[in-house]
Steps between C-alpha positions, in 0.01 A plus 500: 500500500423279803634542844672225686348475853707442803343145530718396203804537726329329791422210279861460383631135522657399828872454510636147408854365533545540118379864512723567801799357312427730207489799730849413651699704244265796561546476874882478467497796255288710729728425802809589298338823363417602858852433622648677201273810556608515866873507384451752218270738694648843566318670787708818449373535140139411587464685833707806418536554114142403431306535829649821635495679156136399446396636837709817469350571153135434603528705826710775354759494777755266666270240643762384756621833615178706516290460810136386455289807563156402635253233449415569138866507402550174694223324319633617163845391607352162581358439156795643307751300707284187430533574126871568523547166696311290248819308389689478823623163603219459761228588246610330170297183602193711423552380143424145612132593547448557127473136423228430769311816389484368137369161582262637768340726251585398147312649213516487125499860365694792627187661649394160659845438630519833672152470641580159642833620629327759718353244738832322582682827503253628753550190714874540479467861616248397775757254639766766494285762661393282787872425595645838429215684680537278810873526503487880456255529798687258732849623381420862606383378839817294553725770348870477579460169688492331146830376375404665162545844650808411705835660430687231695729236336593142588845410617596435135386849397176399337218746558226357723240614249658268238471212745120554497518520114684167486244321712202654335612451139637160574147390592345683202749334275404159641133570448549606136723197434236272645221650292719469198569134564125444568404655172755266334329200664792392720344575836139519619313807353301678767320719242436234225125590494539851619723687255364838612586420854854447387513846356369640833768315697763630263375844566545445869854382439578813289342712774728331753808634309452810713568308812856426391572789253833680572463728198626849632201688364261258665699519829468883485123469448470250787700730732288798411179299570643380834602852598156631415347241730175471323434133406230592253748711294742211517239256382400726197869577412593139495202416284603775263852361494379157411267623226785699356704178487254319268394797286779473248491124470120491467513775231776314301297180508199680380705662218626156398143373477401793279811492282461127434120551444430231763756263349678441829165414667389271224839323497493441874132406522512263206661230725460509878813294540696765313364775736591292800854447359546878456356575837710233671827602332458866588400432868788253545771719335411812681445303820848359479639840410331656807612218735869485375544875466374584850611195706836431325627790307408782739644336815809414299559871444569527874702190531228256592574215261619551141339581166676595164477856396523685172759770426236765507354391836 
């Protein structure tokens, strides 16, 4: 079984008006999917029912109520809370990196697919580590001066830390949306000949989730690191948090590759245009979700604008 090199994607035909028109339904569908997900998303179910229960089970105690007892416990808490927060609203866009990883390292057989996946997965992790380590170091030095650690609220009652979340995730959502449109050929593609660089940049964006994350368990970790005062501990803890975030998604993708005996990889790599369509739709849908959820729905919860809600929200 042959392996499709990354050059196959780089050599994909350039966008034309006809191709752009054919992509219009995909773009509209991706945008609608992102908006629908932002409406249907239940942060109570994901953060509390899933996240808190996973963390409590893995740690063996109430993750929120029990104090972090020492450096080793703090680093374990960092990784476990990262795992527990895999599917929170600020991290669900991690799934959008699956498309770029497949076309950056597409292979024919299950073994080849997994081997080729290691390089882009490593680049994704590297981008995350650079951002999360830097923010952990700087965040500990700045401590309570950061809005993310503030207990204050705005005049409308919105926590200041959520204001930081809105700004950060709004920018991340815009970045994901642009990369999605670029993959679909509607705007200039900055990584047309550098697909692995795209994966690295996506890793940096996923690492930047920590800069806006309001997830209670992460807030507890951040406060512990700031109180400890050692920026190196903060850097390592934030790296473990990020690695915990991608562990489950990466394992699930590897499992799909094995279960389909490389079928997913072969299907995607057979036609570069198909891979770009999958990549673009994922990036755009989850970019729109991130943008709408954090810049429209969350402020609306505190009276800033309006957004429809579901009965369970």
